N, C-alpha and C positions, 0 to 999 in steps of 0.2 A: 527565512524558514530553513527548517531542517527537515532532511526526505530521512526515511529510515524503510526497512523493510527485514520480511520474514519469511521462512518457505513452510508449508506444510503438506502432506502426500494426503490426495483427495480418491479415495478408492475409484478406480474405473475411468480416471481422469488425470494422474499422473500428479505433478510439482505445482503447487499451488503456491503463490507469490499475493503477499498482501505489504501492501504500501499505505505509508502515514507523511501527511505532513503537519508538519507541528512547527508551533514560536518557540522562541528562547524560553518560556514559561512553560512549556510540554504539553501547551494547550494545542490539542487535535483539531484542526480547519478539515480535512477532506483526506480521505482512506480510499483505496484503489484494492480489488482480488482480480488478481492475471493468473490465468493456468494456459501456458503455454501451447499443450497437447493438443487444446480443443479451442484456441484463441479466445477465451471466454476472459470478458471484464466485464466487471461490475463497481461500476463508479457509487460512491455517496458523498454526496457534497454536504450532507448534514450530517455527520454520524453521531451514534448515539455514545459512544464513548467518547468523552471530552476532554482527558488527561492522558496522556502518552503512562502507561504501566510499563517501567523497569525497562527504559531505552538502552541501558547499557547490554540486554541481551539481545538487542538487535544489531540488525548490520545497517552502517550505513547506506544509501542510496543519493544518487545524485537529482538535481532538478531537472536535468534535463531526461531523466530515465522516469522518471513521475509523468513528466510534463508529457513526453511522447506516446505514452500508454493513456493517459487522462484525456489527450486529445484526438485518440485516433475512432475514426468514424466505426459506429454501430454495426 
């Protein structure tokens, strides 16, 4: 699996990080959004978007980084 992340600003909540888990064919298996300022995590085990779009514009993430957030208790 390959892991990617991107950031975007959410008014009133600060920076949000969006992570994607995709295979070598860029098929997305899971996604999550993490907002560090509020410690919010939204896990999406079956995302609507099935193909990773423009991965060259995303930053690489690590499996450890993704799984630590995915497995964090709600």
